[in-house]
DRENDO-1510 file (C-alpha; in Angstrom, 1 decimal, always signed):
<recs>
REC; n; res; u; v; w
REC; 1; MET; +112.3; -150.8; +179.9 .
REC; 2; SER; +114.8; -148.2; +181.1 .
REC; 3; ARG; +116.2; -148.0; +177.5 .
REC; 4; PHE; +112.7; -147.3; +176.3 .
REC; 5; TRP; +112.3; -144.3; +178.6 .
REC; 6; VAL; +115.7; -143.0; +177.6 .
REC; 7; LEU; +114.5; -143.2; +174.0 .
REC; 8; ILE; +111.2; -141.4; +174.9 .
REC; 9; PHE; +113.1; -138.6; +176.7 .
REC; 10; SER; +115.5; -138.3; +173.8 .
REC; 11; ILE; +112.6; -137.9; +171.4 .
REC; 12; ILE; +111.0; -135.2; +173.7 .
REC; 13; LEU; +114.3; -133.3; +173.8 .
REC; 14; SER; +114.8; -133.4; +170.1 .
REC; 15; TRP; +111.2; -132.5; +169.2 .
REC; 16; SER; +111.2; -129.6; +171.7 .
REC; 17; SER; +114.0; -128.0; +169.8 .
REC; 18; TYR; +111.8; -127.4; +166.8 .
REC; 19; ALA; +108.2; -128.0; +167.7 .
REC; 20; GLN; +105.7; -125.1; +167.9 .
REC; 21; ILE; +103.3; -127.5; +169.7 .
REC; 22; LEU; +104.6; -130.4; +171.8 .
REC; 23; GLN; +102.1; -132.3; +173.9 .
REC; 24; VAL; +102.2; -135.3; +176.2 .
REC; 25; GLU; +99.0; -137.1; +177.2 .
REC; 26; SER; +97.8; -140.0; +179.2 .
REC; 27; HIS; +94.6; -142.1; +178.8 .
REC; 28; THR; +93.6; -144.8; +181.2 .
REC; 29; LEU; +90.8; -147.0; +180.0 .
REC; 30; ALA; +89.0; -149.8; +181.9 .
REC; 31; GLY; +86.0; -151.9; +181.0 .
REC; 32; SER; +83.8; -154.6; +182.4 .
REC; 33; ASN; +83.4; -158.2; +181.1 .
REC; 34; GLN; +86.9; -158.2; +179.6 .
REC; 35; GLN; +86.0; -155.6; +177.0 .
REC; 36; LEU; +85.7; -151.9; +176.4 .
REC; 37; PRO; +82.4; -150.3; +175.5 .
REC; 38; PHE; +81.8; -149.2; +171.9 .
REC; 39; TRP; +82.4; -145.5; +172.4 .
REC; 40; LEU; +85.7; -146.0; +174.2 .
REC; 41; TRP; +87.4; -147.6; +171.2 .
REC; 42; ALA; +85.4; -146.5; +168.1 .
REC; 43; ASN; +86.7; -143.5; +166.2 .
REC; 44; GLN; +89.9; -143.4; +168.2 .
REC; 45; LEU; +92.3; -143.8; +165.2 .
REC; 46; GLY; +92.5; -147.6; +165.9 .
REC; 47; ARG; +94.4; -147.1; +169.2 .
REC; 48; TYR; +92.3; -149.2; +171.6 .
REC; 49; ASP; +91.5; -152.9; +171.2 .
REC; 50; ARG; +88.0; -153.5; +172.4 .
REC; 51; THR; +88.9; -157.0; +173.7 .
REC; 52; ASN; +91.1; -155.4; +176.4 .
REC; 53; ASN; +89.5; -154.6; +179.7 .
REC; 54; PHE; +92.4; -152.3; +180.8 .
REC; 55; ILE; +94.7; -150.1; +178.6 .
REC; 56; GLN; +97.2; -147.5; +179.7 .
REC; 57; HIS; +98.0; -145.1; +176.8 .
REC; 58; PHE; +100.8; -142.5; +176.7 .
REC; 59; GLY; +101.0; -140.2; +173.8 .
REC; 60; LEU; +103.5; -137.7; +172.5 .
REC; 61; SER; +102.7; -135.3; +169.6 .
REC; 62; GLY; +104.7; -132.6; +167.9 .
REC; 63; GLN; +103.8; -130.1; +165.2 .
REC; 64; TYR; +105.8; -127.5; +163.3 .
REC; 65; GLN; +104.6; -125.2; +160.5 .
REC; 66; SER; +106.2; -122.3; +158.7 .
REC; 67; ASN; +106.2; -120.2; +155.6 .
REC; 68; ILE; +109.2; -120.5; +153.3 .
REC; 69; LYS; +110.8; -117.1; +153.2 .
REC; 70; ASP; +110.0; -114.8; +150.2 .
REC; 71; SER; +107.8; -117.4; +148.5 .
REC; 72; ASP; +104.2; -118.7; +148.3 .
REC; 73; PHE; +105.2; -122.0; +149.9 .
REC; 74; ALA; +104.4; -123.1; +153.4 .
REC; 75; TYR; +104.9; -126.4; +155.1 .
REC; 76; GLU; +103.8; -128.4; +158.1 .
REC; 77; LEU; +105.4; -131.4; +159.9 .
REC; 78; ARG; +103.5; -133.5; +162.4 .
REC; 79; SER; +103.8; -136.8; +164.3 .
REC; 80; ASN; +101.9; -138.6; +167.0 .
REC; 81; LEU; +103.8; -141.4; +169.0 .
REC; 82; ASP; +101.6; -143.7; +171.0 .
REC; 83; LEU; +102.6; -146.3; +173.7 .
REC; 84; LEU; +99.9; -148.7; +174.7 .
REC; 85; LEU; +100.2; -151.0; +177.7 .
REC; 86; GLY; +97.7; -153.8; +178.1 .
REC; 87; LYS; +96.9; -157.3; +176.9 .
REC; 88; ASN; +98.6; -156.5; +173.6 .
REC; 89; SER; +101.2; -153.8; +174.3 .
REC; 90; SER; +102.6; -151.8; +171.4 .
REC; 91; ILE; +104.4; -148.6; +170.5 .
REC; 92; ARG; +103.8; -146.9; +167.1 .
REC; 93; PHE; +103.5; -143.7; +165.2 .
REC; 94; THR; +99.8; -143.3; +164.7 .
REC; 95; GLU; +100.2; -140.2; +162.6 .
REC; 96; TRP; +103.3; -139.0; +160.8 .
REC; 97; TYR; +103.2; -136.7; +157.8 .
REC; 98; GLY; +104.3; -133.6; +156.0 .
REC; 99; ARG; +102.3; -131.0; +154.1 .
REC; 100; LEU; +103.5; -128.5; +151.5 .
REC; 101; ASP; +101.2; -125.7; +150.5 .
REC; 102; TRP; +101.5; -123.5; +147.4 .
REC; 103; ARG; +98.8; -120.9; +146.7 .
REC; 104; ILE; +95.6; -123.0; +146.3 .
REC; 105; PHE; +97.3; -126.4; +146.2 .
REC; 106; GLU; +98.6; -128.7; +148.8 .
REC; 107; LEU; +100.7; -131.9; +148.8 .
REC; 108; ASN; +100.3; -134.3; +151.8 .
REC; 109; ALA; +102.6; -137.3; +152.4 .
REC; 110; GLY; +102.5; -139.8; +155.2 .
REC; 111; ALA; +99.9; -141.3; +157.6 .
REC; 112; PHE; +97.3; -138.6; +158.4 .
REC; 113; ALA; +93.7; -138.7; +159.6 .
REC; 114; GLU; +90.8; -136.7; +158.2 .
REC; 115; ASN; +89.9; -133.6; +160.1 .
REC; 116; GLU; +87.2; -134.0; +162.7 .
REC; 117; LYS; +83.8; -132.6; +161.6 .
REC; 118; TYR; +80.7; -131.5; +163.4 .
REC; 119; ASN; +82.5; -130.9; +166.7 .
REC; 120; GLY; +83.3; -134.6; +167.0 .
REC; 121; LEU; +79.7; -135.6; +167.5 .
REC; 122; SER; +79.1; -137.6; +164.3 .
REC; 123; ALA; +79.5; -141.3; +164.5 .
REC; 124; SER; +80.9; -141.4; +161.0 .
REC; 125; ASN; +82.5; -138.0; +160.6 .
REC; 126; GLY; +79.8; -137.3; +158.0 .
REC; 127; ASN; +81.1; -139.9; +155.5 .
REC; 128; LEU; +80.2; -143.6; +155.5 .
REC; 129; ALA; +83.3; -144.6; +153.6 .
REC; 130; ASP; +86.0; -142.6; +155.5 .
REC; 131; THR; +86.1; -142.0; +159.2 .
REC; 132; ARG; +88.6; -141.7; +162.1 .
REC; 133; ASN; +87.9; -145.3; +163.3 .
REC; 134; ALA; +91.1; -146.9; +162.0 .
REC; 135; ARG; +94.7; -146.0; +162.2 .
REC; 136; PRO; +95.7; -143.8; +159.2 .
REC; 137; HIS; +97.5; -145.6; +156.4 .
REC; 138; PRO; +100.5; -144.2; +154.5 .
REC; 139; LYS; +99.5; -142.2; +151.4 .
REC; 140; ILE; +100.2; -139.3; +149.1 .
REC; 141; ARG; +97.5; -136.7; +148.3 .
REC; 142; LEU; +97.6; -133.9; +145.9 .
REC; 143; GLY; +94.7; -131.4; +145.6 .
REC; 144; PHE; +93.3; -128.1; +146.5 .
REC; 145; ASN; +93.8; -126.8; +150.1 .
REC; 146; ARG; +90.3; -125.1; +150.1 .
REC; 147; PHE; +87.2; -124.6; +148.0 .
REC; 148; VAL; +88.4; -122.4; +145.1 .
REC; 149; PRO; +86.1; -119.9; +143.4 .
REC; 150; ILE; +85.6; -120.3; +139.7 .
REC; 151; GLY; +84.7; -117.0; +138.0 .
REC; 152; VAL; +82.3; -115.9; +140.7 .
REC; 153; LYS; +82.6; -116.1; +144.5 .
REC; 154; TRP; +79.3; -118.1; +144.8 .
REC; 155; PHE; +80.6; -121.1; +142.8 .
REC; 156; SER; +83.7; -123.0; +143.9 .
REC; 157; ILE; +85.2; -126.4; +143.6 .
REC; 158; TYR; +87.4; -128.7; +145.7 .
REC; 159; GLY; +89.1; -132.0; +145.0 .
REC; 160; PHE; +92.1; -134.2; +145.5 .
REC; 161; TYR; +93.9; -137.3; +144.1 .
REC; 162; GLU; +95.4; -139.9; +146.4 .
REC; 163; GLU; +97.4; -143.1; +146.4 .
REC; 164; GLY; +98.0; -145.2; +149.5 .
REC; 165; MET; +99.3; -148.5; +150.7 .
REC; 166; LEU; +97.6; -150.9; +153.1 .
REC; 167; ASN; +100.7; -152.3; +154.6 .
REC; 168; ASP; +99.2; -154.3; +157.4 .
REC; 169; ASP; +98.7; -158.1; +157.7 .
REC; 170; ARG; +95.7; -158.8; +155.5 .
REC; 171; TYR; +94.2; -161.4; +153.2 .
REC; 172; VAL; +95.7; -159.7; +150.1 .
REC; 173; SER; +99.0; -158.4; +151.2 .
REC; 174; ASP; +100.5; -155.1; +149.9 .
REC; 175; THR; +97.1; -153.9; +148.7 .
REC; 176; HIS; +97.1; -150.4; +147.1 .
REC; 177; LEU; +94.2; -148.0; +147.9 .
REC; 178; HIS; +93.4; -145.3; +145.4 .
REC; 179; ARG; +91.0; -142.4; +146.3 .
REC; 180; LYS; +89.9; -139.3; +144.4 .
REC; 181; ALA; +87.2; -136.8; +145.2 .
REC; 182; PHE; +85.5; -133.9; +143.5 .
REC; 183; TYR; +83.2; -131.4; +145.1 .
REC; 184; PHE; +81.3; -128.3; +144.0 .
REC; 185; ARG; +79.7; -125.6; +146.1 .
REC; 186; PHE; +77.0; -123.0; +145.3 .
REC; 187; GLY; +76.7; -120.1; +147.7 .
REC; 188; THR; +78.9; -118.5; +150.4 .
REC; 189; LEU; +79.9; -119.6; +153.9 .
REC; 190; ASP; +78.5; -116.5; +155.5 .
REC; 191; ASN; +74.9; -117.2; +154.4 .
REC; 192; PHE; +73.6; -120.3; +152.5 .
REC; 193; ASN; +75.5; -122.9; +150.5 .
REC; 194; PHE; +74.9; -126.2; +148.8 .
REC; 195; THR; +77.8; -128.7; +148.5 .
REC; 196; GLY; +77.8; -131.9; +146.5 .
REC; 197; GLY; +80.5; -134.3; +145.7 .
REC; 198; LEU; +81.6; -137.8; +144.6 .
REC; 199; GLU; +84.3; -139.9; +146.3 .
REC; 200; HIS; +85.8; -142.9; +144.5 .
REC; 201; TYR; +88.0; -145.6; +146.0 .
REC; 202; VAL; +89.8; -148.6; +144.5 .
REC; 203; MET; +91.6; -151.4; +146.2 .
REC; 204; TRP; +94.1; -152.8; +143.6 .
REC; 205; GLY; +97.2; -154.9; +143.2 .
REC; 206; GLY; +98.7; -156.9; +145.9 .
REC; 207; ASN; +99.5; -160.6; +146.5 .
REC; 208; HIS; +96.5; -163.0; +146.8 .
REC; 209; PRO; +97.1; -166.2; +148.8 .
REC; 210; THR; +95.5; -168.3; +146.0 .
REC; 211; TYR; +96.0; -166.3; +142.8 .
REC; 212; GLY; +99.4; -164.9; +143.6 .
REC; 213; GLU; +100.5; -161.4; +142.4 .
REC; 214; LEU; +97.5; -159.5; +141.0 .
REC; 215; PRO; +97.9; -157.0; +138.1 .
REC; 216; SER; +99.7; -154.0; +139.3 .
REC; 217; TRP; +100.9; -150.7; +137.7 .
REC; 218; GLU; +100.6; -152.0; +134.2 .
REC; 219; SER; +96.8; -152.1; +134.7 .
REC; 220; TYR; +96.7; -148.8; +136.8 .
REC; 221; PHE; +94.4; -146.9; +134.4 .
REC; 222; ASP; +92.0; -149.9; +134.2 .
REC; 223; TYR; +91.7; -149.7; +138.0 .
REC; 224; ILE; +91.2; -146.0; +138.4 .
REC; 225; LEU; +88.9; -145.6; +135.3 .
REC; 226; SER; +86.7; -148.5; +136.4 .
REC; 227; ARG; +87.4; -150.6; +133.3 .
REC; 228; SER; +87.2; -154.3; +132.8 .
REC; 229; GLY; +90.5; -156.2; +133.0 .
REC; 230; GLY; +92.5; -157.6; +130.2 .
REC; 231; SER; +93.8; -161.2; +129.7 .
REC; 232; ASN; +96.2; -160.9; +132.7 .
REC; 233; ALA; +93.3; -160.1; +135.1 .
REC; 234; LEU; +91.2; -162.5; +137.2 .
REC; 235; PRO; +88.1; -163.9; +135.4 .
REC; 236; THR; +85.8; -161.9; +137.7 .
REC; 237; ASP; +87.7; -158.7; +136.8 .
REC; 238; GLN; +87.4; -159.4; +133.1 .
REC; 239; ALA; +83.7; -160.0; +133.4 .
REC; 240; ASN; +83.1; -156.9; +135.6 .
REC; 241; ILE; +85.6; -154.2; +136.5 .
REC; 242; MET; +89.0; -154.4; +138.1 .
REC; 243; GLY; +89.7; -154.3; +141.8 .
REC; 244; ASN; +87.5; -153.5; +144.7 .
REC; 245; GLN; +85.6; -150.3; +143.8 .
REC; 246; PHE; +83.4; -148.4; +146.1 .
REC; 247; GLY; +82.6; -144.9; +147.2 .
REC; 248; THR; +80.0; -142.3; +148.3 .
REC; 249; TYR; +77.9; -139.4; +147.1 .
REC; 250; GLN; +78.2; -136.6; +149.6 .
REC; 251; VAL; +75.7; -133.7; +150.0 .
REC; 252; GLU; +75.7; -130.9; +152.5 .
REC; 253; ILE; +73.4; -127.9; +152.9 .
REC; 254; SER; +74.5; -125.2; +155.3 .
REC; 255; LYS; +72.7; -122.1; +156.5 .
REC; 256; GLN; +73.9; -119.3; +158.8 .
REC; 257; TRP; +71.7; -117.2; +161.1 .
REC; 258; ASN; +72.6; -114.4; +163.6 .
REC; 259; GLN; +72.7; -116.7; +166.6 .
REC; 260; TYR; +73.4; -120.2; +165.2 .
REC; 261; ARG; +74.4; -122.2; +162.1 .
REC; 262; SER; +72.9; -125.4; +160.8 .
REC; 263; LYS; +74.0; -128.2; +158.4 .
REC; 264; PHE; +72.1; -131.0; +156.8 .
REC; 265; TYR; +74.1; -133.7; +155.1 .
REC; 266; ILE; +73.7; -137.0; +153.3 .
REC; 267; SER; +76.3; -139.7; +152.6 .
REC; 268; HIS; +75.1; -142.3; +150.1 .
REC; 269; PRO; +77.3; -145.5; +149.6 .
REC; 270; TYR; +77.8; -147.3; +146.3 .
REC; 271; ASP; +79.6; -150.6; +145.8 .
REC; 272; ASP; +79.1; -151.1; +142.1 .
REC; 273; ARG; +77.2; -149.7; +139.1 .
REC; 274; SER; +73.7; -150.2; +140.7 .
REC; 275; GLY; +74.7; -148.0; +143.6 .
REC; 276; LEU; +76.2; -145.4; +141.2 .
REC; 277; GLU; +72.8; -145.4; +139.4 .
REC; 278; LEU; +71.1; -145.0; +142.8 .
REC; 279; GLU; +69.2; -148.3; +142.6 .
REC; 280; ASN; +70.0; -148.4; +146.3 .
REC; 281; TYR; +68.6; -144.9; +146.9 .
REC; 282; GLN; +67.1; -145.9; +150.3 .
REC; 283; ASP; +70.6; -146.5; +151.8 .
REC; 284; ASN; +72.0; -143.3; +153.3 .
REC; 285; LEU; +73.4; -141.6; +156.3 .
REC; 286; TYR; +71.2; -138.5; +157.0 .
REC; 287; GLY; +72.5; -136.0; +159.5 .
REC; 288; ILE; +71.5; -132.6; +160.9 .
REC; 289; PHE; +73.9; -130.4; +162.9 .
REC; 290; ILE; +73.0; -127.2; +164.8 .
REC; 291; GLU; +75.6; -125.1; +166.5 .
REC; 292; VAL; +75.1; -122.0; +168.7 .
REC; 293; LYS; +77.5; -119.1; +167.9 .
REC; 294; HIS; +77.8; -118.0; +171.6 .
REC; 295; LYS; +81.3; -118.8; +173.0 .
REC; 296; TYR; +80.4; -120.9; +176.1 .
REC; 297; PRO; +76.7; -121.8; +176.1 .
REC; 298; LEU; +75.3; -124.7; +178.1 .
REC; 299; ILE; +74.4; -126.4; +174.9 .
REC; 300; LYS; +76.9; -125.6; +172.1 .
REC; 301; SER; +75.8; -128.0; +169.4 .
REC; 302; ILE; +73.3; -130.8; +168.7 .
REC; 303; LEU; +73.6; -133.6; +166.1 .
REC; 304; LEU; +71.1; -136.2; +165.0 .
REC; 305; GLU; +71.9; -138.9; +162.4 .
REC; 306; TYR; +69.8; -141.7; +160.9 .
REC; 307; TYR; +71.4; -144.7; +159.3 .
REC; 308; TYR; +69.9; -147.1; +156.8 .
REC; 309; THR; +72.0; -149.6; +154.8 .
REC; 310; LYS; +69.5; -152.6; +154.4 .
REC; 311; ASN; +68.5; -152.3; +150.8 .
REC; 312; GLN; +71.9; -152.8; +149.0 .
REC; 313; SER; +70.2; -152.8; +145.6 .
REC; 314; GLY; +68.1; -155.8; +146.5 .
REC; 315; PRO; +68.6; -159.2; +148.1 .
REC; 316; PHE; +69.9; -161.1; +145.0 .
REC; 317; HIS; +73.0; -160.5; +143.0 .
REC; 318; LEU; +71.9; -162.0; +139.7 .
REC; 319; VAL; +68.5; -160.8; +138.5 .
REC; 320; PRO; +66.8; -162.2; +135.3 .
REC; 321; GLN; +66.5; -159.5; +132.6 .
REC; 322; GLY; +63.8; -161.1; +130.5 .
REC; 323; ASP; +66.1; -161.8; +127.5 .
REC; 324; GLY; +67.6; -165.0; +128.9 .
REC; 325; THR; +70.5; -163.3; +130.6 .
REC; 326; ASP; +71.1; -162.4; +134.3 .
REC; 327; SER; +72.4; -159.1; +135.5 .
REC; 328; GLY; +74.3; -158.6; +138.8 .
REC; 329; ARG; +72.6; -155.7; +140.6 .
REC; 330; GLY; +71.8; -156.5; +144.2 .
REC; 331; ARG; +73.4; -157.9; +147.4 .
REC; 332; ASP; +76.1; -155.1; +147.4 .
REC; 333; ASN; +77.4; -156.1; +150.8 .
REC; 334; TYR; +79.0; -152.7; +151.3 .
REC; 335; PHE; +82.8; -152.6; +152.0 .
REC; 336; ASN; +83.2; -156.3; +151.8 .
REC; 337; HIS; +84.7; -158.0; +148.7 .
REC; 338; GLY; +85.2; -161.6; +147.4 .
REC; 339; ILE; +88.9; -161.1; +146.3 .
REC; 340; TYR; +90.0; -158.4; +148.8 .
REC; 341; GLN; +88.5; -160.4; +151.7 .
REC; 342; SER; +89.8; -158.1; +154.4 .
REC; 343; GLY; +87.3; -155.5; +153.2 .
REC; 344; VAL; +87.8; -151.8; +153.8 .
REC; 345; SER; +89.8; -152.3; +157.0 .
REC; 346; TYR; +93.2; -151.5; +158.2 .
REC; 347; GLN; +95.1; -152.9; +161.2 .
REC; 348; LYS; +91.9; -154.9; +162.1 .
REC; 349; TYR; +89.7; -151.8; +162.3 .
REC; 350; GLY; +87.1; -150.7; +159.9 .
REC; 351; MET; +88.1; -147.6; +157.9 .
REC; 352; VAL; +84.4; -146.9; +157.3 .
REC; 353; SER; +81.6; -146.1; +159.8 .
REC; 354; PRO; +82.2; -148.0; +163.0 .
REC; 355; PHE; +78.6; -149.4; +162.7 .
REC; 356; PHE; +79.9; -151.7; +160.0 .
REC; 357; SER; +81.0; -154.3; +162.5 .
REC; 358; PRO; +82.2; -156.5; +164.1 .
REC; 359; VAL; +85.3; -156.9; +162.0 .
REC; 360; ILE; +85.8; -160.6; +161.6 .
REC; 361; ILE; +89.3; -161.7; +162.7 .
REC; 362; HIS; +90.6; -165.1; +161.4 .
REC; 363; ASN; +94.2; -166.2; +161.8 .
REC; 364; ASP; +95.0; -162.8; +163.2 .
REC; 365; ILE; +93.9; -160.9; +160.1 .
REC; 366; SER; +90.7; -159.1; +159.3 .
REC; 367; MET; +88.2; -160.8; +157.0 .
REC; 368; GLY; +85.6; -158.0; +156.4 .
REC; 369; PHE; +82.5; -157.1; +158.3 .
REC; 370; GLU; +79.9; -159.5; +159.8 .
REC; 371; SER; +77.1; -156.9; +159.6 .
REC; 372; THR; +76.8; -154.5; +156.7 .
REC; 373; ARG; +73.0; -154.1; +156.9 .
REC; 374; PHE; +71.7; -152.0; +159.7 .
REC; 375; SER; +69.4; -149.1; +160.6 .
REC; 376; GLY; +69.0; -146.7; +163.5 .
REC; 377; PHE; +69.7; -143.4; +165.1 .
REC; 378; HIS; +72.8; -141.7; +166.6 .
REC; 379; ALA; +72.6; -138.4; +168.7 .
REC; 380; GLY; +75.3; -136.2; +170.1 .
REC; 381; LEU; +75.3; -133.0; +172.2 .
REC; 382; ASN; +78.0; -130.9; +173.8 .
REC; 383; GLY; +78.3; -127.6; +175.7 .
REC; 384; TYR; +79.9; -125.7; +178.5 .
REC; 385; ILE; +79.2; -125.6; +182.2 .
REC; 386; SER; +81.7; -122.7; +182.5 .
REC; 387; GLU; +84.6; -121.4; +180.5 .
REC; 388; SER; +86.8; -124.2; +181.9 .
REC; 389; TRP; +84.4; -127.1; +182.0 .
REC; 390; HIS; +83.1; -128.8; +178.8 .
REC; 391; TRP; +80.7; -131.7; +178.5 .
REC; 392; LYS; +79.8; -134.1; +175.7 .
REC; 393; ALA; +77.2; -136.9; +175.4 .
REC; 394; MET; +76.4; -139.4; +172.6 .
REC; 395; LEU; +73.9; -142.2; +172.3 .
REC; 396; SER; +73.5; -144.7; +169.4 .
REC; 397; ASP; +70.6; -147.1; +168.9 .
REC; 398; ILE; +71.3; -149.4; +166.0 .
REC; 399; ARG; +69.7; -152.7; +164.8 .
REC; 400; HIS; +72.0; -155.0; +162.9 .
REC; 401; PHE; +70.7; -157.5; +160.3 .
REC; 402; GLY; +74.0; -159.0; +159.2 .
REC; 403; GLN; +74.1; -159.6; +155.5 .
REC; 404; TYR; +71.8; -161.1; +152.8 .
REC; 405; ASP; +72.2; -164.9; +152.7 .
REC; 406; LYS; +71.8; -166.8; +149.4 .
REC; 407; TYR; +68.0; -167.0; +149.9 .
REC; 408; GLY; +67.7; -163.2; +150.3 .
REC; 409; GLU; +67.2; -163.4; +154.1 .
REC; 410; ASP; +69.0; -161.8; +157.0 .
REC; 411; THR; +71.9; -163.6; +158.4 .
REC; 412; PHE; +71.0; -162.2; +161.8 .
REC; 413; GLN; +67.6; -163.6; +162.9 .
REC; 414; PRO; +66.4; -162.0; +165.0 .
REC; 415; ALA; +68.2; -158.7; +164.4 .
REC; 416; LYS; +70.9; -157.8; +166.9 .
REC; 417; LYS; +70.4; -154.5; +168.8 .
REC; 418; GLN; +73.2; -152.2; +169.7 .
REC; 419; LEU; +72.6; -149.5; +172.3 .
REC; 420; SER; +75.8; -147.5; +173.1 .
REC; 421; GLY; +76.2; -144.3; +175.1 .
REC; 422; GLN; +78.9; -142.0; +176.3 .
REC; 423; LEU; +79.2; -139.0; +178.7 .
REC; 424; SER; +82.4; -137.0; +179.2 .
REC; 425; LEU; +83.4; -134.0; +181.3 .
REC; 426; THR; +86.6; -132.1; +180.4 .
REC; 427; TRP; +88.4; -129.4; +182.4 .
REC; 428; GLU; +90.6; -127.0; +180.4 .
REC; 429; PRO; +91.5; -124.0; +182.5 .
REC; 430; PRO; +92.3; -120.8; +180.5 .
REC; 431; HIS; +95.9; -119.6; +180.5 .
REC; 432; MET; +97.1; -123.1; +181.6 .
REC; 433; PRO; +98.7; -125.7; +179.3 .
REC; 434; ILE; +96.8; -128.7; +180.8 .
REC; 435; THR; +93.6; -130.6; +180.1 .
REC; 436; ALA; +92.0; -133.3; +182.3 .
REC; 437; GLY; +88.8; -135.2; +181.9 .
REC; 438; ILE; +86.7; -138.3; +182.6 .
REC; 439; THR; +84.4; -140.3; +180.3 .
REC; 440; PHE; +81.9; -142.9; +181.1 .
REC; 441; ALA; +80.6; -145.3; +178.5 .
REC; 442; ALA; +78.1; -148.2; +178.5 .
REC; 443; ASP; +76.7; -150.8; +176.0 .
REC; 444; ARG; +73.6; -153.0; +176.0 .
REC; 445; ASN; +73.9; -155.1; +172.9 .
REC; 446; LYS; +74.0; -158.6; +171.3 .
REC; 447; LEU; +76.4; -157.6; +168.5 .
REC; 448; PHE; +79.6; -158.3; +170.4 .
REC; 449; GLU; +80.7; -161.1; +172.6 .
REC; 450; LYS; +79.5; -159.5; +175.8 .
REC; 451; ALA; +75.9; -158.3; +176.1 .
REC; 452; ASN; +76.3; -155.6; +178.7 .
REC; 453; MET; +79.5; -153.5; +179.2 .
REC; 454; PHE; +80.5; -150.5; +181.3 .
REC; 455; GLY; +83.7; -148.6; +181.2 .
REC; 456; ALA; +85.5; -145.4; +182.0 .
REC; 457; LEU; +88.4; -143.3; +180.7 .
REC; 458; LEU; +90.6; -140.9; +182.6 .
REC; 459; GLN; +92.6; -138.4; +180.5 .
REC; 460; PHE; +95.3; -135.9; +181.1 .
REC; 461; SER; +97.4; -133.8; +178.7 .
REC; 462; TRP; +100.1; -131.2; +179.1 .
REC; 463; ARG; +101.3; -128.9; +176.3 .
REC; 464; ILE; +105.0; -128.7; +177.0 .
REC; 465; VAL; +105.6; -126.3; +174.1 .
REC; 466; GLN; +103.1; -123.9; +172.6 .
REC; 467; ASN; +104.5; -121.0; +170.6 .
REC; 468; GLU; +104.3; -119.2; +167.3 .
REC; 469; GLY; +107.7; -120.4; +166.1 .
</recs>
């Protein structure tokens, strides 16, 4: 252990020589009934195992960014090193990446998380398919660094193209994950705007335990263009389309007033053509977010979300078409897959909304989600008691129905209810480089192994270096 601390101090000294921001932090988590409550482990970048009743976390993060002299280029380097002590102790870089900006474009490479939206109150960060629930996986992304006006200032576009690798222990090892997104926006940020977009994901390639090596780069365009496979593909990919394809439609309407701003958003999942054609139009995340523009109000922002994923284009996959043929339309079973059986997970955590749960663990690898059909509400509030004291509260009330079985019935009968809450208080004095806080969380549910759980988190952070560089 002494060698470990020598290594940590060496890293701190080396980072402090270049970092503009260098921070150390400590999180102490404890839970009852040998588990952590939902809101102590969900949306924490996959750091905390819910089956631990005590975890000590030490973190070290560094960041440096600069413009390249006499050019339009700028770059950023960032890393987060985490040491976790508990039932399953580990040390790892949760985030590590570099970013290069040139005018309206940016190139990101490494393991990086999506930026937190809606003041961290959303249970799914506004997107059912991509959240901060799992550890970031290594990837390369090329795209715009902002919404770019096209011709007039009230119409702009944004998008990116990404390739990543799911290099964890999973059912199909060495799985690639492709992602692309395109958004358009009408209006301006200072008044009213409407934003719409489509995100498309493909799990492709890898080594299957039964079928061996799956088609790789030679079939790349079949994967990303959602085409049927050739003679080298699996029979299911020849009859349908290649890989595990899924995604979301994203909509956001934003309005600014003198005293506050509001946003209404929708995230609609699709898992195949029926979802793309909105046959599952009932299934959506609906959210509304209202934020006060005053600096330190008692209530800074309010968020309310409604979740419904029960339809899934109907309870049966094969539906008679009247001409003697059957068409596969229903039982979409979001973010699970028959070939890529680990589903949309990474390092045993769902990469999607944490309400798709529990993640099934078999032989120490993830095997998809037990419940993909659920409905319910999530609410979040935050604000300030004073300039130094900040508070945040969240409450989720979700009913889980499992999946459709072969008879079109719920696999959870009766439905399993999940009631999860959190209350946190944070002290961040002005002109001091420290932050301290406490969080209380509780669950009353039948979804996980323990019906009732209570837990708490103590946090402390110290910004060792904070300068302009």
